[in-house]
C-alpha positions as semicolon CSV with decimal commas, in nm:
position;residue;x (nm);y (nm);z (nm)
1;E;11,463;10,065;10,206
2;C;11,788;10,231;10,310
3;L;11,830;10,384;9,963
4;R;11,475;10,517;9,977
5;S;11,528;10,673;10,316
6;D;11,879;10,808;10,252
7;S;11,775;10,957;9,917
8;D;11,458;11,114;10,059
9;Y;11,247;10,951;9,786
10;G;10,928;10,977;9,989
11;D;10,693;10,737;10,163
12;R;10,757;10,372;10,078
13;K;10,387;10,319;10,001
14;E;10,377;10,584;9,729
15;Q;10,385;10,494;9,360
16;T;10,625;10,778;9,281
17;T;10,873;10,646;9,537
18;H;10,894;10,308;9,368
19;S;10,922;10,468;9,026
20;K;11,224;10,667;9,149
21;L;11,383;10,354;9,295
22;S;11,321;10,151;8,980
23;Q;11,491;10,421;8,770
24;L;11,789;10,403;9,002
25;F;11,825;10,033;8,919
26;G;11,749;10,074;8,548
27;V;11,417;9,890;8,546
28;N;11,061;9,991;8,465
29;C;10,790;9,995;8,729
30;K;10,423;9,974;8,638
31;Y;10,167;10,047;8,910
32;E;9,858;9,826;8,888
33;P;9,560;9,895;9,120
34;I;9,402;9,569;9,238
35;Q;9,159;9,626;9,531
36;S;9,049;9,263;9,535
37;N;9,103;8,921;9,689
38;K;8,939;8,730;9,404
39;Q;9,143;8,487;9,193
40;T;8,990;8,588;8,859
41;E;9,052;8,959;8,910
42;I;9,410;8,917;9,032
43;E;9,490;8,667;8,760
44;S;9,350;8,892;8,487
45;K;9,564;9,184;8,605
46;L;9,888;9,000;8,686
47;G;9,886;8,658;8,518
48;A;10,043;8,768;8,189
49;A;10,322;8,961;8,364
50;L;10,407;8,654;8,575
51;K;10,417;8,432;8,265
52;E;10,653;8,684;8,102
53;G;10,890;8,650;8,401
54;K;10,836;8,998;8,541
55;S;10,889;9,065;8,911
56;I;10,576;9,162;9,102
57;L;10,534;9,316;9,447
58;L;10,194;9,307;9,611
59;S;10,074;9,546;9,878
60;T;9,827;9,434;10,141
61;F;9,756;9,518;10,506
62;G;10,029;9,786;10,490
63;H;10,290;9,532;10,387
64;Q;10,464;9,432;10,064
65;V;10,543;9,081;9,946
66;R;10,684;8,936;9,625
67;L;10,437;8,737;9,416
68;Q;10,574;8,403;9,297
69;A;10,265;8,241;9,145
70;I;9,888;8,248;9,120
71;T;9,735;7,902;9,168
72;D;9,389;7,756;9,210
73;K;9,465;7,727;9,583
74;G;9,589;8,084;9,630
75;L;9,884;8,319;9,594
76;I;10,240;8,196;9,645
77;V;10,444;8,480;9,796
78;D;10,781;8,555;9,948
79;D;10,736;8,766;10,259
80;P;11,036;8,958;10,395
81;Y;10,896;8,946;10,748
82;G;10,828;8,574;10,757
83;K;10,522;8,354;10,739
84;V;10,175;8,488;10,815
85;Y;10,000;8,236;11,037
86;D;9,722;8,463;11,157
87;F;9,543;8,662;10,886
88;S;9,331;8,853;11,136
89;K;9,380;9,228;11,166
90;S;9,605;9,190;11,471
91;G;9,792;8,890;11,326
92;C;9,915;9,075;11,016
93;T;10,157;9,307;11,193
94;P;10,537;9,312;11,231
95;K;10,490;9,302;11,609
96;Y;10,299;8,972;11,580
97;Y;10,567;8,821;11,354
98;I;10,838;8,909;11,606
99;Q;10,641;8,797;11,914
100;K;10,564;8,461;11,756
101;K;10,919;8,416;11,621
102;Y;10,788;8,400;11,262
103;D;11,018;8,687;11,167
104;Q;11,227;8,579;10,867
105;R;11,482;8,855;10,916
106;N;11,664;8,631;11,165
107;G;11,750;8,390;10,883
108;N;11,489;8,117;10,929
109;N;11,344;8,155;10,574
110;L;10,986;8,106;10,696
111;G;10,864;8,369;10,449
112;N;10,974;8,188;10,135
113;N;10,713;8,035;9,903
114;N;10,411;8,080;10,130
115;L;10,062;7,992;10,013
116;W;9,801;8,257;10,087
117;E;9,482;8,058;10,032
118;W;9,192;8,229;9,855
119;S;8,950;8,116;10,126
120;I;9,166;8,265;10,403
121;L;9,207;8,595;10,218
122;Q;8,833;8,619;10,158
123;T;8,724;8,505;10,506
124;N;8,950;8,765;10,668
125;N;8,877;9,032;10,405
126;I;9,247;9,063;10,315
127;I;9,254;9,284;10,006
128;I;9,544;9,311;9,764
129;N;9,562;9,688;9,731
130;Y;9,796;9,721;9,435
131;A;10,083;9,557;9,252
132;E;10,409;9,692;9,119
133;I;10,529;9,514;8,808
134;Y;10,902;9,543;8,743
135;S;11,069;9,466;8,412
136;T;11,369;9,557;8,200
137;N;11,201;9,524;7,863
138;D;10,907;9,768;7,847
């Protein structure tokens, strides 16, 4: 984030920004629109890349997380802010994380390997907007 800001690479939500950053680190970045919270759609777009060992960032509710796995129960993610306990519109904000002391940035590791259940995503209409697939080999 500091490199992005210091280098004036643009808004952190823009595809071109992440392409510039990936070039800086010598990796490829593929933008993949998702616009879904359905297992079959997400798996069809990202499953092969995960199996190949590629790194994947997901964007949802204005936030980015690292995708670890796609399971029958849901998505396993690492969240830099911590663990999402409340998937409502007001619960998915940095302010909520900090107020509830779920903020991982203080070293508590609450954001590691979190399950985002399909039923919770769908009930709360949490949409995965897009993915960024990072690799060194294509």
